[in-house]
Every structure is written in C-alpha cells, then in structure tokens.
C-alpha positions in Angstrom: 33.6 36.8 122.0 30.3 35.1 122.4 27.4 35.6 120.0 23.9 34.6 120.9 21.7 32.4 118.6 19.0 35.1 118.3 21.6 37.5 116.9 22.7 34.9 114.3 19.1 34.3 113.1 18.5 38.1 112.7 21.7 38.4 110.7 20.8 35.6 108.3 17.2 36.9 107.9 18.5 40.3 106.9 20.9 38.8 104.3 18.6 36.2 102.6 15.9 37.2 100.0 12.6 35.2 100.3 10.6 37.2 97.7 10.8 34.4 95.0 9.5 31.8 97.4 6.8 34.1 98.7 5.6 34.9 95.2 5.6 31.2 94.2 3.5 30.0 97.2 1.4 33.1 97.6 -2.4 32.3 98.1 -5.0 34.8 96.9 -8.0 34.9 99.2 -11.1 34.9 97.0 -13.3 37.7 98.4 -15.6 37.6 95.2 -19.1 36.3 95.0 -18.9 34.4 91.7 -19.8 31.2 93.6 -23.1 32.6 94.9 -26.4 32.0 92.9 -29.6 33.8 93.2 -32.5 31.4 92.6 -36.0 32.9 91.9 -39.3 31.0 91.4 -39.2 29.4 94.9 -42.5 28.7 96.7 -43.3 31.2 99.5 -43.5 29.3 102.8 -43.5 29.9 106.5 -40.7 28.6 108.8 -42.5 25.4 109.6 -41.9 24.1 106.0 -38.3 25.4 105.7 -36.6 22.1 106.3 -38.7 20.2 103.8 -38.2 23.0 101.2 -34.4 23.0 101.6 -34.3 19.2 101.2 -36.4 19.3 98.1 -34.2 22.0 96.5 -31.0 20.2 97.3 -32.4 16.9 95.9 -33.4 18.6 92.6 -30.0 20.2 92.1 -28.2 17.0 93.0 -30.3 15.0 90.5 -28.8 17.2 87.7 -25.2 16.8 88.9 -24.9 20.0 90.9 -24.1 18.8 94.5 -25.9 21.3 96.8 -26.5 20.7 100.5 -29.3 22.3 102.6 -26.6 24.1 104.6 -25.5 25.9 101.4 -28.9 27.6 101.0 -29.8 31.0 102.6 -33.5 31.9 102.6 -34.5 35.7 103.1 -37.6 36.3 105.2 -40.2 39.0 105.3 -40.3 40.0 109.0 -43.7 41.6 108.7 -45.5 38.4 107.4 -43.1 35.8 108.7 -42.9 34.2 105.3 -40.1 33.7 102.7 -39.6 36.2 99.9 -39.8 33.7 97.0 -36.0 33.7 96.2 -32.9 32.2 97.8 -29.1 32.4 97.8 -27.1 29.3 97.1 -23.3 28.9 97.8 -22.2 26.6 95.0 -18.6 26.4 96.4 -16.8 27.7 93.3 -17.4 29.8 90.2 -17.3 26.7 87.9 -19.8 24.8 90.1 -22.1 27.8 90.0 -21.8 28.0 86.2 -22.7 24.3 85.9 -25.7 24.6 88.3 -27.1 27.6 86.3 -26.8 25.8 83.0 -28.4 22.6 84.4 -31.2 24.1 86.5 -32.2 27.4 84.8 -35.8 26.8 83.6 -36.1 23.5 85.3 -39.6 22.9 86.9 -39.7 22.8 90.7 -43.3 21.7 90.7 -46.4 22.4 88.5 -46.6 26.1 89.6 -42.9 27.0 90.1 -39.8 27.0 87.8 -36.2 27.7 88.8 -34.8 31.0 87.4 -31.1 31.3 88.2 -28.6 34.1 88.0 -25.1 34.9 89.4 -25.1 37.2 92.3 -22.4 39.3 90.6 -24.5 39.7 87.5 -27.3 41.1 89.6 -24.9 43.5 91.3 -23.6 44.5 87.9 -27.0 45.3 86.5 -28.0 47.1 89.7 -25.3 49.7 89.1 -25.7 49.7 85.3 -25.7 53.0 83.4 -29.2 53.4 82.1 -28.2 55.8 79.3 -29.6 54.3 76.0 -27.0 53.3 73.5 -28.2 52.3 70.0 -27.2 48.6 69.5 -25.0 47.7 66.6 -27.0 46.2 63.7 -25.6 42.8 62.8 -25.6 41.5 59.3 -28.4 39.0 58.6 -27.2 35.6 57.5 -30.1 33.3 56.6 -29.9 29.7 57.5 -30.1 27.0 54.9 -33.5 25.4 54.4 -33.3 21.8 55.5 -35.8 20.7 52.9 -34.2 22.6 50.0 -33.8 19.4 48.0 -37.6 19.3 47.5 -37.3 22.4 45.3 -35.1 20.7 42.7 -36.1 22.0 39.3 -35.8 18.5 37.8 -37.9 16.8 40.5 -35.2 14.3 41.3 -34.9 12.1 44.4 -31.7 11.5 46.4 -30.1 8.4 47.7 -27.0 7.6 49.8 -24.4 5.0 49.3 -21.8 3.8 51.8 -18.8 1.9 50.4 -15.6 1.3 52.4 -14.9 4.6 54.1 -16.7 6.7 51.5 -20.3 8.1 51.9 -21.8 9.7 48.8 -25.2 11.4 48.3 -26.5 11.1 44.7 -29.2 12.8 42.6 -31.2 10.2 40.7 -32.9 11.1 37.4 -32.4 10.5 33.8 -28.9 9.4 32.7 -27.7 12.9 32.1 -29.2 14.1 35.4 -27.5 11.6 37.7 -24.7 13.2 39.7 -23.1 13.2 43.1 -24.6 15.9 45.3 -22.1 15.5 48.1 -19.4 13.1 49.3 -17.3 12.8 52.3 -14.7 10.3 53.5 -15.0 8.8 57.0 -18.4 10.4 57.4 -19.6 7.6 59.6 -18.0 4.8 61.6 -21.0 2.4 61.8 -23.8 3.2 59.3 -25.9 6.1 58.1 -29.6 6.8 58.4 -32.2 9.2 57.1 -34.8 10.7 59.4 -38.4 9.6 58.6 -39.3 12.8 56.5 -35.8 13.1 55.0 -34.9 16.3 56.8 -31.8 15.0 58.6 -29.0 12.7 57.7 -27.6 10.8 60.7 -24.1 9.3 61.1 -22.7 7.4 64.1 -19.3 7.7 65.8 -17.8 6.4 68.9 -18.5 9.7 70.6 -22.2 9.8 69.6 -24.6 10.8 66.8 -24.3 13.8 64.4 -27.2 15.2 62.3 -26.5 16.9 59.0 -28.7 18.8 56.5 -29.2 21.7 54.1 -27.6 22.1 50.6 -24.1 22.4 52.2 -24.6 19.4 54.5 -23.5 21.4 57.5 -23.8 19.8 61.0 -27.2 20.6 62.5 -27.0 18.8 65.9 -25.0 16.3 67.9 -25.9 13.9 70.7 -23.0 12.8 73.0 -23.8 9.1 73.6 -20.5 7.2 73.7 -20.3 3.9 71.8 -23.8 4.3 70.4 -25.0 1.4 68.2 -28.6 2.1 67.4 -30.8 5.1 66.7 -34.5 5.7 66.1 -36.4 8.9 65.1 -39.9 9.9 66.2 -42.4 10.0 63.3 -42.5 13.9 63.2 -38.7 14.2 63.6 -38.9 16.0 67.0 -37.0 13.4 69.0 -34.4 10.7 68.6 -33.6 7.6 70.7 -30.1 6.2 71.0 -28.9 2.9 72.4 -25.5 1.5 73.4 -24.7 -2.0 74.7 -22.2 -0.3 77.1 -23.9 1.3 80.2 -23.6 5.0 80.5 -20.6 6.1 82.6 -20.2 9.7 83.8 -16.6 10.7 84.5 -15.7 13.8 86.5 -13.8 15.4 83.7 -16.6 15.1 81.1 -18.6 18.2 80.1 -21.8 19.0 82.1 -25.0 20.5 81.1 -28.5 19.7 79.6 -26.8 18.2 76.5 -24.8 15.7 78.5 -25.4 12.8 80.8 -25.5 13.4 84.6 -24.7 11.0 87.5 -28.4 9.9 87.7 -28.0 8.4 84.1 -25.2 6.1 85.1 -25.8 2.5 84.2 -28.5 3.2 81.7 -28.4 2.2 78.0 -31.2 4.1 76.2 -31.4 7.9 75.9 -34.1 10.2 74.5 -33.0 13.5 73.0 -34.8 16.7 71.7 -33.5 17.2 68.2 -34.0 21.0 68.0 -32.4 21.9 71.3 -30.1 18.9 71.6 -31.1 18.4 75.2 -31.2 15.0 76.9 -34.7 14.3 78.1 -34.4 11.0 79.9 -32.6 7.7 80.0 -33.6 4.1 80.7 -31.9 0.8 81.4 -32.3 -2.0 79.0 -33.2 -4.4 81.8 -36.6 -2.6 82.2 -37.5 -3.7 78.7 -36.6 -7.4 79.2 -38.9 -8.3 82.1 -38.2 -10.0 85.4 -39.9 -13.3 84.7 -37.2 -15.7 83.3 -39.9 -17.5 81.3 -40.9 -14.2 79.6 -37.5 -12.6 79.2 -36.4 -12.2 75.6 -33.8 -10.5 73.6 -34.3 -6.7 73.4 -36.4 -5.7 70.3 -35.6 -2.5 68.4 -37.1 0.0 68.4 -37.3 -0.4 72.2 -39.5 2.7 72.6 -42.5 3.2 70.4 -43.9 6.6 69.4 -47.4 7.7 68.8 -48.0 9.2 65.4 -48.2 12.8 66.6 -45.0 12.6 68.8 -47.0 13.4 71.9 -46.3 10.1 73.6 -43.6 7.5 73.7 -44.1 4.1 75.4 -42.2 1.0 76.4 -43.4 -2.4 77.5 -42.1 -4.3 80.5 -42.9 -7.9 79.3 -45.4 -9.7 81.5 -46.1 -6.6 83.6 -47.1 -3.2 82.1 -47.0 -0.6 79.4 -45.5 2.7 80.5 -46.5 5.8 78.4 -44.5 9.1 78.8 -45.6 12.6 77.7 -43.4 14.7 75.6 -41.4 16.9 76.1 -41.3 16.5 79.9 -40.9 12.7 79.6 -43.0 12.3 82.7 -45.1 9.2 83.2 -48.6 9.9 81.9 -51.1 10.3 84.8 -48.2 9.2 87.1 -49.0 5.5 86.5 -48.4 2.8 84.0 -50.9 0.5 82.4 -50.8 -2.6 84.5 -51.5 -5.5 82.1 -50.7 -8.9 83.4 -48.8 -11.0 80.9 -48.6 -8.3 78.2 -46.1 -9.2 75.5 -46.2 -6.5 72.8 -48.1 -3.4 71.6 -48.2 -1.1 68.6 -49.5 2.5 68.2 -52.1 3.2 65.5 -50.7 5.4 62.6 -52.5 8.5 61.6 -53.6 8.5 58.0 -54.4 11.2 55.4 -58.2 10.9 56.2 -57.9 12.7 59.5 -55.6 15.4 58.0 -58.0 15.9 55.1 -61.0 16.3 57.4 -59.1 19.0 59.3 -58.2 20.8 56.0 -61.8 20.7 54.8 -63.1 22.2 58.0 -60.5 25.0 57.9 -61.3 25.7 54.3 -65.0 25.9 54.8 -64.7 28.1 57.9 -66.2 25.6 60.2 -64.9 24.7 63.6 -62.4 21.8 63.2 -63.4 18.5 64.5 -62.1 17.3 67.8 -58.7 15.8 67.3 -58.9 12.1 67.2 -57.2 10.4 70.2 -54.3 8.1 69.8 -54.9 4.4 69.9 -52.7 1.4 70.7 -53.2 -2.3 70.4 -51.6 -4.9 72.7 -51.9 -8.7 73.2 -51.6 -11.0 76.2 -51.0 -14.7 76.1 -53.1 -17.5 77.6 -52.6 -17.8 81.4 -54.2 -20.7 83.3 -57.9 -20.5 82.4 -57.7 -17.1 80.8 -57.7 -17.0 77.0 -55.2 -14.9 75.0 -56.5 -11.5 74.2 -56.1 -8.6 71.7 -57.2 -5.2 73.0 -57.7 -1.8 71.3 -57.1 1.0 73.8 -57.8 4.7 73.3 -55.2 7.0 74.8 -54.9 9.2 76.8 -58.5 8.4 78.0 -57.4 4.8 78.5 -60.8 3.6 77.3 -61.0 0.1 76.0 -62.5 0.2 72.5 -62.5 -3.5 71.6 -61.3 -6.9 72.9 -61.0 -10.2 71.1 -60.4 -13.5 72.9 -58.1 -16.1 71.2 -57.5 -19.7 72.0 -54.7 -22.2 71.5 -52.3 -19.3 70.8 -48.5 -19.7 70.4 -47.6 -16.3 69.1 -49.2 -13.0 67.8 -47.8 -10.3 65.5 -49.5 -6.9 65.1 -49.6 -5.2 61.7 -51.2 -1.8 61.2 -52.1 -0.5 57.8 -50.2 2.7 57.2 -53.3 4.9 57.3 -54.6 3.2 60.5 -57.7 1.8 58.6 -57.0 -1.9 59.5 -55.2 -3.9 62.1 -54.1 -7.4 61.3 -53.2 -9.8 64.1 -51.3 -12.7 62.7 -52.1 -15.5 65.2 -50.0 -18.7 65.2 -52.2 -21.4 66.8 -51.4 -24.9 67.9 -53.6 -27.9 67.8 -54.8 -29.5 71.0 -52.0 -32.0 70.9 -49.5 -29.1 70.2 -47.8 -31.2 67.5 -48.6 -28.8 64.6 -49.0 -25.1 64.0 -51.4 -23.2 61.8 -52.2 -19.6 61.2 -55.2 -17.3 61.4 -55.5 -13.6 60.4 -57.7 -11.6 62.7 -58.5 -8.3 60.9 -59.9 -5.3 62.8 -61.7 -2.7 60.6 -60.9 0.3 62.7 -62.8 2.9 60.8 -66.1 1.1 61.2 -68.6 1.2 64.1 -67.8 -1.3 66.9 -64.6 -2.3 65.2 -65.8 -5.5 63.5 -63.3 -8.4 63.3 -62.9 -10.7 60.3 -61.1 -14.0 60.5 -59.1 -15.4 57.5 -58.2 -19.0 58.2 -55.0 -20.4 56.6 -53.5 -23.9 56.7 -49.8 -23.1 56.2 -47.3 -21.1 58.2 -47.2 -17.4 57.3 -43.6 -16.1 57.1 -44.3 -12.5 55.9 -47.3 -10.2 55.9 -47.5 -6.7 54.3 -50.4 -4.2 53.8 -50.7 -2.3 50.6 -49.9 1.4 51.4 -53.0 3.6 51.2 -55.0 0.6 50.0 -57.4 -2.2 51.1 -55.2 -5.2 50.0 -52.5 -7.3 51.7 -50.1 -10.0 50.6 -48.7 -12.9 52.6 -45.9 -15.4 52.1 -46.8 -18.8 53.3 -45.1 -22.2 53.2 -45.7 -25.9 54.1 -42.1 -26.9 53.2 -40.8 -29.4 55.8 -37.4 -27.6 55.8 -39.0 -24.3 56.8 -37.9 -24.5 60.5 -34.4 -25.6 59.9 -33.2 -25.0 56.3 -29.8 -26.6 55.5 -27.1 -25.1 53.3 -28.2 -24.9 49.6 -31.8 -25.7 50.4 -34.4 -23.3 49.0 -37.7 -23.1 50.7 -40.8 -23.3 48.5 -43.4 -20.6 49.2 -46.8 -19.4 48.0 -47.7 -15.8 47.6 -51.3 -14.8 48.2 -53.1 -11.5 47.6 -56.3 -10.5 49.4 -58.6 -7.5 48.9 -61.6 -6.1 50.7 -64.7 -7.0 48.8 -67.0 -4.0 49.4 -70.1 -5.9 48.1 -69.7 -8.6 50.7 -67.7 -6.5 53.2 -65.1 -9.1 53.8 -61.6 -9.9 52.6 -61.5 -12.2 49.6 -58.6 -14.0 48.0 -57.5 -12.4 44.8 -54.9 -14.8 43.6 -52.3 -17.3 44.7 -48.8 -17.5 43.1 -47.8 -21.1 43.9 -44.4 -22.8 44.1 -42.2 -19.7 44.4 -38.9 -19.1 46.3 -39.8 -15.5 47.2 -39.6 -14.7 50.9 -40.0 -10.9 50.9 -42.8 -8.6 49.9 -42.1 -5.0 49.0 -45.1 -2.7 48.1 -44.6 0.5 46.2 -45.2 3.5 48.5 -48.0 4.5 46.1 -49.6 1.1 46.3 -50.7 -1.0 43.2 -47.2 -2.3 42.3 -45.4 -4.9 44.3 -42.1 -6.8 44.1 -41.6 -10.3 45.3 -37.9 -11.0 46.2 -35.8 -13.9 47.3 -33.5 -12.3 49.9 -30.7 -13.9 51.9 -30.5 -17.1 49.8 -27.2 -18.4 48.6 -28.8 -20.2 45.6 -31.7 -18.0 44.5 -31.9 -14.2 44.0 -35.1 -13.7 41.9 -37.1 -10.5 41.6 -40.7 -10.6 40.3 -42.5 -7.3 39.4 -46.4 -7.3 39.6 -49.1 -4.9 38.9 -52.4 -5.4 40.8 -54.4 -2.9 38.8 -53.4 -3.7 35.3 -57.0 -3.2 34.1 -57.6 0.0 36.0 -58.7 1.8 32.7 -61.5 -0.7 32.1 -62.7 -0.3 35.7 -62.8 3.5 35.3 -64.9 3.1 32.2 -67.4 0.9 34.1 -66.7 -2.3 32.4 -67.3 -5.6 34.3 -64.0 -7.1 35.4 -63.5 -10.5 36.8 -62.3 -10.7 40.4 -58.5 -10.9 40.5 -58.1 -10.4 36.7 -56.2 -7.2 37.2 -53.1 -8.9 38.6 -50.4 -8.9 35.8 -46.8 -10.0 35.8 -44.7 -7.2 34.5 -41.3 -8.8 34.5 -38.6 -10.8 36.3 -35.0 -10.0 37.1 -32.1 -11.4 39.1 -29.6 -9.8 41.5 -27.1 -12.3 42.8 -26.7 -12.2 46.6 -29.4 -9.5 47.1 -29.7 -8.5 50.8 -31.9 -5.3 50.6 -34.8 -4.3 48.5 -36.2 -0.7 48.7 -38.6 1.4 46.6 -37.9 5.1 46.0 -40.5 7.6 47.4 -42.2 8.1 44.0 -42.8 4.4 43.5 -41.3 4.5 40.1 -37.9 2.9 40.8 -36.6 0.0 42.9 -33.2 -0.4 44.4 -31.6 -3.7 45.2 -28.3 -4.1 47.0 -25.9 -6.8 48.1 -24.2 -5.6 51.3 -20.7 -6.6 52.4 -22.1 -6.8 56.0 -23.9 -10.0 54.9 -21.5 -11.6 52.4 -18.5 -10.6 50.3 -19.6 -11.9 46.8 -20.4 -9.3 44.1 -21.3 -6.5 46.4 -23.0 -3.5 44.9 -26.4 -2.1 43.9 -28.8 -1.9 41.0 -31.7 0.3 40.2 -34.8 -0.9 38.2 -38.0 0.7 37.0 -41.4 -0.6 38.2 -41.6 -3.0 35.2 -38.3 -4.8 36.1 -36.1 -3.2 33.5 -32.6 -2.6 34.7 -31.5 1.0 34.6 -28.1 0.9 36.1 -26.0 -1.6 38.0 -22.7 -1.2 39.9 -20.5 -4.0 41.3 -18.5 -2.4 44.1 -16.2 -4.1 46.5 -16.7 -3.3 50.2 -20.2 -1.9 49.4 -22.3 -1.7 52.6 -25.4 0.4 52.3 -28.0 2.0 50.0 -30.9 4.2 51.3 -33.4 6.4 49.4 -34.0 9.8 50.9 -37.6 9.8 52.2 -40.0 12.6 51.3 -42.5 14.3 53.6 -46.3 14.2 53.0 -47.5 16.3 50.0 -48.8 19.7 50.8 -51.4 19.5 48.1 -55.0 18.8 49.0 -56.8 15.8 47.7 -58.7 18.0 45.3 -55.5 19.6 43.9 -54.1 16.1 43.4 -57.2 15.0 41.5 -57.0 18.1 39.3 -53.4 17.2 38.4 -54.4 13.7 37.5 -57.2 15.0 35.3 -54.8 17.3 33.4 -52.0 14.8 33.3 -52.0 14.6 29.5 -51.3 18.3 29.3 -48.5 18.1 31.7 -47.0 15.1 30.0 -46.5 17.0 26.8 -43.8 19.1 28.4 -42.2 16.0 29.8 -42.4 14.3 26.4 -40.6 17.3 24.8 -37.9 17.1 27.5 -37.5 13.4 26.7 -37.2 14.0 23.0 -34.7 16.8 23.6 -32.7 14.4 25.8 -32.7 11.7 23.1 -31.7 14.2 20.4 -28.8 15.4 22.6 -27.8 11.8 23.2 -27.9 11.2 19.4 -26.0 14.3 18.6 -23.3 13.3 21.1 -23.1 9.9 19.6 -22.8 11.3 16.0 -20.1 13.7 17.2 -18.3 10.9 18.9 -18.3 8.7 15.8 -17.2 11.6 13.6 -14.3 12.2 16.0 -13.2 8.6 15.7 -13.4 8.7 11.9 -11.3 12.0 11.8 -8.8 10.4 14.1 -8.6 7.3 11.8 -8.1 9.5 8.6 -5.5 11.6 10.3 -3.6 8.4 11.4 -3.8 7.0 7.9 -2.5 10.2 6.3 0.3 10.3 8.8 1.3 6.7 7.9 1.3 7.5 4.2 3.6 10.4 4.8 5.9 8.3 6.8 6.1 5.6 4.0 6.7 8.3 1.4 9.6 9.7 3.5 11.1 6.3 3.9 11.0 5.6 0.1 12.7 8.9 -0.6 15.4 8.1 1.8 16.0 4.8 -0.1 15.9 6.5 -3.5 12.7 4.7 -4.6 10.4 6.3 -7.1 7.1 7.8 -5.9 3.9 7.9 -7.9 2.6 11.3 -9.1 -0.1 11.4 -6.6 2.4 11.3 -3.8 1.2 7.8 -2.8 3.2 4.7 -2.4 3.1 3.8 -6.1 1.3 0.5 -5.5 -2.2 -0.3 -6.6 -4.6 -1.5 -4.0 -6.3 -4.7 -5.1 -9.6 -5.7 -3.6 -10.8 -9.3 -4.1 -14.6 -10.0 -3.8 -15.8 -13.6 -3.5 -19.4 -14.3 -4.5 -21.0 -17.7 -3.9 -23.8 -18.9 -6.2 -25.8 -22.0 -5.5 -26.2 -23.8 -8.8 -27.8 -27.0 -7.7 -28.9 -28.4 -4.3 -29.6 -32.2 -3.8 -31.1 -33.7 -0.6 -30.3 -37.3 0.1 -31.6 -39.5 3.0 -28.8 -41.3 4.9 -29.6 -44.4 6.8 
C-alpha cells in the first residue's frame, strides 16, 4: 500500500507538540508608545527653516549622548498659519533611550529664548484621562536635615582637625586637655588623601570611582562626583563648585550610567571636570593639553589649580600659555562674551581677592537704609614676557568690562610671580631680573597699591634671590626669605642653605614700604603668618639636618602704641620662642591664630612621623609620634557674621568676658588637682592593702611552723631604722702643683 509524503507530514504534525518551542521563541510586538517623547519649548518656524531646525535639535541631543536623527523627529503644523506649533514628537527607539534623553535634555537651553521641556507621550496620555476628583494628599513626616555648619555652634568654641594615618581617618575636637576628643572616625574613608572645602562646610575624600563629600554632625554623604581615577580636586572660594583632575583621559563605556551627573561621549579624552556641588551635575570638561600651550618653548608642566576662580564664584578662567586667557561664566560655563582675551605671550594670571572692606561698605549702606553701592567689578592681573623689542609687562584688568586699569613695563625679566594680599589691597609682583650679561640674577618687588587712585606702584630693590614671599593677612606688612648662598641652586645632601628673613611695613607718613628688620643667618625657608596677622612662624621645612621653628610677634608693644607713646620703627618685633620638630614637612595655623600644628608626613619620609600642636609662643601642647602618619589639616571657618562695630565692642569689653573664662580655667585646674589627689590616695590605699595582706600571709606561715607570734599580731620582730648624719668638723684647702 503506497502512502504519500504529504500524508506522512500531516500525521507527524498532528502527533508532535510544539507549544514549548513556540513559548520559548515567542516575540511580543511592542505596540506601546514608551519610546516617544514630546518636546516643548521649540521655536515656531515656517517650513523653509525646517531642515535647519531638525539638524540643530539632533545635534543638541547627540552632544548629551542621546543619539537622535532628523528622521526620528515629527513636527506638527498649524495649517491656518503654515507654521509649527512649538512642540515636536521624537522617536527615541526604545523606552530606555527615551528615559535617558529626558534626564539629559529636560531643562537644557536650546537658545537664549527657548528651553527644552520633555515628557513621555504615555505620561501625557495618562494625565489627559486622569480623574480630576480631588484627593487629600497624605501628609509625610518632616525630617529636618542636619546643619552642615553645626560644628560652629559648639558650646566650648572648639576647632576641629583631621588626621590620616594608615587606613584610619579621624576628626578631632581641639580644646583644653579635658576637652580634646575624637568627633568621628572611619576606616578606609579615603584612598588617596582628604581635604576640607574653603569654608569648612564639606569634607572631601578621594576614591578610584571619584570624589565624595561629607558633612553634618553625623558625617553623612552629601554629594558624589563620578570621575574615575581622580587625583586632584579644587573648590571654588564660595563652595559652589569643585574641579577634579585625573591623569587618565575620560573614557565613556556603553554600560556606564548616563545622565547630567555623568560623563557623556563629548567628554571623552578630557582630564579636567567642573561640577556643581549642590546638584551634583557636571558642567563642563577640558583637556589638559589646552593648559600647556602649543609653543614647545613655552610648554610647561601643568600647574594646579589649573582653573582659577574669581572671588565671587561668578567666573572661572584658564590660561593657554603664550596665547590667551579664557573666562567662563557660571553656572552655564559658557565663554564670556563668546571670546577669549587674546594676549600674545601671556604666562600667568591671578584674580584679585575680595576683602572685608567691600562687604563692610555694603553692610553699612543696608543698615543706614541707603542704596547699596554698585558692586565692585572683579579684577585680574597677568604678565607677559619680553618678546623682540617689546618689554615685559604686568597688567591690571577689570572684568567683565575688560577695561585695562594699569600697566607697568619691566625690563631684563627672567620670571614673574604674582602675590595678592588676601583683602585685595596690594599686589606684589616678584620680578627675577638678569643683568645685561645674563650671568647673574637679582630680584625686585613691584608693589601695586590697588585701593589708591591710579594704582601707584612702588619698587623695592633687593640684591639676593627671594625664595619665599608672604603677605600678612588683613595687614600692611610682608615677609620675604632671601639668600645669597652659592649652594642655593643645587644643594647637596646634608647641606643647609643660609637665609635672611626680612620684614617690611607700609610707612603711612612717607607712603612707602620700609624695612622693619632683618633676621640674618637663618636656616628658615618657610613663612607662616597667623590668620589674624601679627604673629608669624619661621620654619625649616624639608631639610634632613635642620627642623627649627621660630615664633615671632610683630606688635609686641601694641599697648604702648595705643597709649600714644613714641615707638621706634621696628621695635615691636619680639622673639617669643624657638622649638624643634624633627623631619617637619607641613606647618599650619588653626583658624583662630592661637595654635600651630606641625607634622612629619610618611609621604615625604618614614622617620618619626606624627604631629605636634604648639601655642603661639612656641610652647608644646601635645606631640604624637605615629607610624604611617600622612596628613593633618585644620578645619577652616567661614567669615564672621559680626560687623566691625560688634567686634570692636567685644574687644572693648574683653576683660569682662575674660572673667568667665578665668573661672572656667580655675575650675579646670581644680578638677585636675582633685583627680591627681584621688589618684595618689588610691595608690596609697593599694599599698597599705598590699602590706596588710603580706603581714597576714607571714603570720599564717609562722603559725603553720609553730612559731610564736607577738601580741599585736605582727611578726614579733622589731623594725630598726638607721639614720646617718654627716657633720663637717674641719675643712682645709690646699693648693696642689
């Protein structure tokens, strides 16, 4: 009997069950609209500008990592007017791509008048059919956030500092001996180093994944910035922004998270990133190459901080050596006026700090009810070297007006360094000059008096090489370290460079800077002024043979001056004390100017690492020798909220306030004395108890031997005490040849 092939196929199909295979390889057709985005805030155009509009929109989305093509965009039209309706539909391809595009582009500016406002199409459908019946929302419990400056309200008025040793990071309270304690500690809190923000609000730690900011009494994480392999960070002066740098160029992998807090494909290859601290958003990135210049004769190692901030956080600038200074506005990070400052040969620049004087003027105007004065513009100083027949030049520039305020020509210049006084009253340009034969170098100080009309410049001529310069905070004095030692350029092992320390002060009578005093033949190479001014420490840092600390007071006769007595020029400089910290690598004053911390870091050497704290007179308060000790940093304090008048009132009534502090000190001493007496009494009681126990043991042993005991229960033996007394009867002196 013959059976056809078709009959066999039908028979097998009826007997076999394919449901498991069909369920495994079943494909669901996506008929949803989760991939569709509705974008509002689009310019209204006619059809002649459609192609240009679509190209612009696609470019903006692609810049943020959302790959959109013009063919993916649908533009609704108003048939009556022949123009677009101001919104568009975008096919993102998938729901995940749509979510990323919305997070990246919502609120992003399209131009100066339009901003992207994005929503899912399904969300709009959902809200279109929403039940409009009012339902009372559930009240959530209020949980107040911790105050990030709560440490300023410490009842004992203590400062804080952080120590980093091995893998342990500890934050300490610093005060009297009984008030010193650990506020918080954590193991493996950082992988590189730790840093405070300029006003002490945030504590920053660095990891391979990026930077974390911590704060508040509980030290909870406040923000994070995902910059892999980050090595350096820098905060803006008002703590609104932070800059991060990594030697490794940014690489964006497909599986990495996307959004405003992360890098996008346009950031690939860059090294420097600017972040908004409060939102955590990435504002912009730069390559390091832009900061090094293209001229091989000008190209130098990258200096840090690579980006420099104006005092009010409104601008941040970078220099392209030999070419230009580029200033960017915050928070948009757009180039100011869409053009850089083209300055041929420019080497370096510095922003002028804002001092208390401008703030006090604003406070006085507000208090008196008058209209506040126009805010003072920012100012920056830059210098250019000699080129052909053009002299070197230092320029003061007002910004954002870009008006040149003052220029000074310089000749025979080898190098310049710019030093602003912290209130912006003075600018010192340290000019290293060479002789016409270029065989020797000498130094001049060009001092601009910024607060005076026409910005007069005074020249202080020096013969030796200046290795360190430092302005007195809030003052009109400066100190320099100079040397004529022939070993200065190339010191060998074990050789200590001899230096001179010179103090200068503005003489108001003659209106010029005059030498106060020279401290000759020192080994000090570092100057550290107290944040309050007046006191200064001269330190020998980084030497293998010397580690001296000298504490000086530059207003020792301030009482005589206040009483109107005639005081000789420079007579107020008084040496308070000397100290030594072997292997010292870092010297830092606390914010109050009452204490100084010195540390020997294991990052520099491995001998007697640790830290010490001294008072302003050079008396050692505490010292700790700690192996693998790396870092010590005082926590900064923000500017006082008290007005100048309130501060003067406190100083006038200081004796009344000091009584309470004297009573606290006396109570502290009495507590210490009471503790010492109790400790000694406990030791005596322990001794008497031990002696009584020994007597009982001896008595028990004699009973066991059948020996007789004395009636008093003692050992039956008398204790004899011999006392030797020496009397001089006669003393004869003889001369021996």
